[in-house]
C-alpha positions in Angstrom: 25.8 34.0 -35.9 25.2 35.7 -39.3 21.9 37.4 -37.9 23.7 38.5 -35.0 26.4 40.2 -37.2 23.6 41.9 -39.4 22.0 43.2 -36.1 25.2 44.7 -34.9 25.9 46.4 -38.3 22.2 47.6 -38.3 22.8 49.2 -34.9 26.2 50.5 -36.0 24.4 52.5 -38.7 21.7 54.0 -36.5 24.2 55.0 -33.9 26.6 56.4 -36.5 24.2 58.8 -38.2 24.5 61.6 -35.7 28.2 61.4 -35.4 28.5 61.4 -39.3 26.6 64.5 -39.7 28.3 66.3 -36.7 31.7 65.3 -38.0 30.9 66.7 -41.4 29.7 69.8 -39.8 33.2 70.0 -37.9 35.0 69.3 -41.3 33.6 72.4 -42.9 34.2 74.8 -40.1 37.6 73.5 -39.5 38.7 73.2 -43.1 38.1 77.0 -43.2 40.2 77.6 -40.2 37.7 77.7 -37.3 37.7 75.2 -34.4 34.4 73.9 -33.7 34.5 72.5 -30.3 30.9 73.9 -30.0 29.4 70.8 -32.0 28.4 69.4 -28.5 26.3 72.4 -27.6 24.8 72.7 -31.1 23.7 69.4 -31.3 22.1 69.6 -27.7 20.3 72.8 -28.5 19.1 71.3 -31.8 17.7 68.3 -30.2 15.9 70.3 -27.8 14.3 72.7 -30.1 13.4 69.8 -32.7 11.6 67.9 -29.9 10.0 70.9 -28.4 8.8 72.2 -31.6 7.6 68.6 -32.8 5.7 68.4 -29.5 3.8 71.5 -29.9 3.2 71.6 -33.7 3.0 67.6 -34.2 5.2 67.9 -37.4 8.7 66.4 -37.2 9.5 68.4 -40.4 9.0 71.8 -38.5 10.9 70.1 -35.6 13.9 69.6 -38.0 13.7 73.1 -39.1 13.5 74.5 -35.6 16.8 72.5 -34.7 18.7 73.6 -38.0 17.7 77.2 -37.2 18.8 77.1 -33.5 22.0 75.4 -34.5 22.8 78.0 -37.3 22.1 80.7 -35.0 24.7 79.4 -32.4 27.2 78.9 -35.5 26.5 82.8 -36.2 27.2 83.7 -32.6 30.4 81.6 -32.7 31.3 83.3 -36.0 30.7 86.8 -34.6 32.8 86.2 -31.6 35.8 84.4 -33.5 35.7 85.9 -37.0 34.4 89.3 -36.4 35.9 90.0 -33.2 38.9 87.7 -33.5 37.9 86.1 -30.1 39.3 82.9 -28.9 37.8 80.0 -30.8 38.1 77.4 -28.0 36.6 79.7 -25.4 33.6 80.6 -27.6 32.9 77.0 -28.2 33.0 76.1 -24.5 30.8 78.9 -23.8 28.2 77.8 -26.2 28.5 74.2 -24.7 27.9 75.6 -21.3 24.9 77.9 -22.4 23.5 75.0 -24.1 23.5 72.6 -21.3 21.8 75.1 -18.8 19.3 76.9 -21.2 17.7 73.4 -22.5 17.1 72.1 -19.0 15.8 75.6 -18.0 13.5 76.0 -20.9 12.3 72.5 -20.6 11.4 73.0 -17.0 9.6 76.3 -17.8 7.7 75.0 -20.7 6.8 71.5 -20.1 7.2 70.9 -16.2 9.0 67.3 -16.8 12.3 68.1 -15.1 13.9 69.5 -18.3 12.3 66.7 -20.7 10.0 67.1 -23.3 6.9 65.0 -23.5 7.1 61.7 -25.4 6.7 62.0 -29.1 4.2 60.1 -31.0 5.0 58.2 -34.2 3.3 60.9 -36.4 5.7 63.5 -34.9 9.0 61.8 -35.2 11.3 60.2 -37.9 10.3 56.6 -38.1 11.8 53.6 -40.2 11.4 53.3 -44.1 10.7 50.2 -45.7 12.5 50.1 -49.1 10.8 48.5 -52.1 10.5 44.6 -51.9 12.3 44.5 -48.5 9.3 42.4 -47.2 9.3 40.3 -50.2 13.0 39.3 -50.0 13.2 39.1 -46.2 13.2 35.2 -46.5 15.7 35.1 -49.1 19.1 33.6 -47.5 21.8 36.2 -46.9 21.1 38.8 -49.8 17.4 39.0 -48.5 18.5 39.3 -44.8 21.3 42.2 -45.7 18.6 44.2 -47.8 15.6 43.8 -45.5 17.3 44.2 -42.0 20.4 46.2 -42.9 19.8 48.3 -45.7 16.2 48.7 -45.5 14.3 49.8 -42.2 16.2 53.1 -41.3 14.7 56.5 -41.1 15.2 59.5 -43.3 18.3 60.9 -41.4 20.3 57.9 -41.4 20.0 57.6 -45.1 20.7 61.3 -45.4 23.7 61.0 -43.4 25.3 58.6 -45.7 24.3 60.4 -48.8 25.9 63.5 -47.3 29.3 62.0 -47.2 29.7 61.8 -51.3 28.0 65.3 -51.3 30.5 66.8 -48.8 33.2 65.4 -50.9 32.1 66.8 -54.0 31.6 70.2 -52.5 35.1 70.3 -50.8 37.2 68.7 -53.6 35.2 69.6 -56.8 33.7 73.1 -56.5 35.2 76.6 -56.4 33.6 77.2 -52.9 35.5 73.9 -51.8 38.7 75.1 -53.1 38.3 78.5 -51.5 37.2 76.9 -48.2 40.5 74.8 -48.1 42.6 77.8 -49.1 41.1 79.8 -46.1 42.0 77.0 -43.6 45.6 76.7 -45.0 46.7 80.1 -46.4 44.1 82.7 -45.6 46.5 85.6 -46.8 46.4 84.0 -50.3 43.0 84.0 -50.5 42.6 87.8 -49.3 45.3 88.6 -51.9 43.0 87.1 -54.5 40.4 89.6 -53.7 38.1 87.0 -51.8 36.8 87.6 -48.3 38.3 85.2 -45.9 35.5 86.2 -43.4 32.6 85.5 -45.7 34.1 82.2 -46.3 34.5 81.1 -42.9 30.8 82.5 -42.1 29.4 80.2 -45.0 31.4 77.3 -43.7 29.9 77.9 -40.1 26.4 78.1 -41.7 26.7 74.9 -43.4 28.2 73.3 -40.1 25.2 74.6 -38.2 22.9 72.9 -40.6 24.6 69.6 -40.4 24.9 69.8 -36.5 21.2 70.8 -36.3 20.4 67.6 -38.3 22.4 65.6 -36.1 20.6 67.1 -32.9 17.2 66.6 -34.3 18.2 62.9 -35.1 18.8 62.3 -31.3 15.6 63.7 -30.3 13.1 63.1 -33.2 14.6 59.8 -34.7 16.8 57.9 -32.1 14.7 58.8 -29.3 11.1 59.8 -28.9 11.7 63.2 -27.1 14.5 65.1 -25.4 16.0 64.4 -22.0 18.8 66.6 -20.3 22.2 66.2 -21.7 21.1 63.7 -24.4 24.2 64.3 -26.8 26.2 62.6 -23.9 29.7 63.8 -25.6 28.7 62.8 -29.0 29.9 66.2 -30.2 33.3 65.4 -28.9 33.3 61.9 -30.2 32.5 63.5 -33.6 35.5 65.8 -33.4 37.7 62.6 -32.6 36.4 60.9 -35.7 37.2 64.0 -37.6 40.8 64.2 -36.3 41.0 60.2 -36.9 39.9 60.8 -40.6 42.3 63.7 -41.0 39.7 66.1 -42.0 38.7 64.1 -45.1 35.0 63.0 -45.8 35.4 59.2 -46.6 37.9 58.5 -43.7 35.6 60.6 -41.3 32.8 58.3 -42.3 34.9 55.1 -41.4 36.0 56.7 -38.1 32.1 57.5 -37.2 31.4 53.9 -38.2 34.1 52.5 -35.9 32.7 54.6 -32.9 29.3 53.4 -34.1 30.3 49.9 -34.1 31.8 50.0 -30.6 28.6 51.6 -29.4 26.6 48.7 -31.1 28.8 46.2 -29.4 28.1 47.6 -26.2 24.6 47.7 -26.5 24.6 43.8 -27.8 27.0 42.6 -24.9 25.1 44.0 -22.0 24.2 40.8 -19.8 25.9 38.5 -22.2 28.6 36.0 -20.7 31.5 35.6 -22.6 33.8 32.3 -22.5 36.4 32.5 -19.8 35.4 36.1 -19.1 31.9 35.7 -17.7 29.6 38.7 -17.9 31.3 41.9 -18.5 30.1 44.8 -16.4 27.8 47.1 -18.4 30.0 50.3 -17.5 33.0 48.7 -18.7 31.4 48.1 -22.3 30.0 51.6 -22.4 33.1 53.5 -21.7 34.7 52.0 -24.8 33.9 54.8 -27.2 34.9 57.3 -24.9 38.4 55.5 -24.1 38.9 55.2 -27.9 38.0 59.2 -27.9 40.8 59.9 -25.6 43.4 57.7 -27.3 42.5 59.3 -30.8 42.7 63.0 -29.3 46.0 62.1 -27.3 47.6 61.2 -30.7 48.0 57.5 -30.1 46.7 56.3 -33.5 48.9 58.2 -36.0 49.6 61.8 -36.4 46.8 64.0 -37.9 47.9 67.4 -38.9 45.0 69.6 -39.3 44.8 72.9 -41.6 47.7 75.1 -41.0 45.6 78.3 -40.1 43.1 76.5 -37.9 42.4 78.2 -34.6 44.0 81.5 -35.8 42.1 84.6 -36.1 42.6 86.3 -39.5 43.8 89.7 -39.6 43.5 91.3 -42.8 46.7 92.7 -44.4 47.2 96.2 -45.3 
């Protein structure tokens, strides 16, 4: 029983990693006042770029950089449309999502001829599990050894990075001058402008940081969680990350717990496939897999508490004269 719990928690961390990175990406952009519904498209594009680059070069690090570069480029496109030209932020985000879905498949077919997929990555060209010091030696120790060797150890680089990113983001948002200006830009951009600070530059920087984090999330999907890119492999994770962001009320630590909740439901869905439960019998796989998406709808519909975002979110800023 205890071993099953450890395995479920282990799967929870692995499944939650891209959600954490994507939700933190959304936190930066939305704290600055820019709705980032394009997280899904950025993740998908980054996943393709990372897998394609890792396939061609054999380097997972170059793949990660390519994923980040593509995601940042899309963030700049989003910023150009919504900050410079004050376009509708939702429309811009939807356009990026649609572009990503079509372009990744088209380029995949043209370059690799595998129906939109990339060739399978070898272990040398993807992120593999890292065994922490003394993990093997402590594996047989009851409870503590199992927790350390199976739950804490054995994850890839991006899983650990996603967990360390949470306190880092907290520090940046709440303990730095940039974080103060970021939050002010999302709450009262006119006050920021009056202080002689460029609201547009703050929002562009927030989108660039969001692009970096979303790029990491996408690269995780194709070079760590899987061994290559398949069409539409983000499968709504960008929207689930947005739901976790709303659930966490745009604060890093609650956002982490929201992502872990979604990851836990996903891990439960994986573990319960084909398992017969007392009095219930075998639950259909589809009924289990839909749980995270049902929770997403409930959160976005406002059924679980009221979440009030930054006051200026979604509103193009027009400089005062």
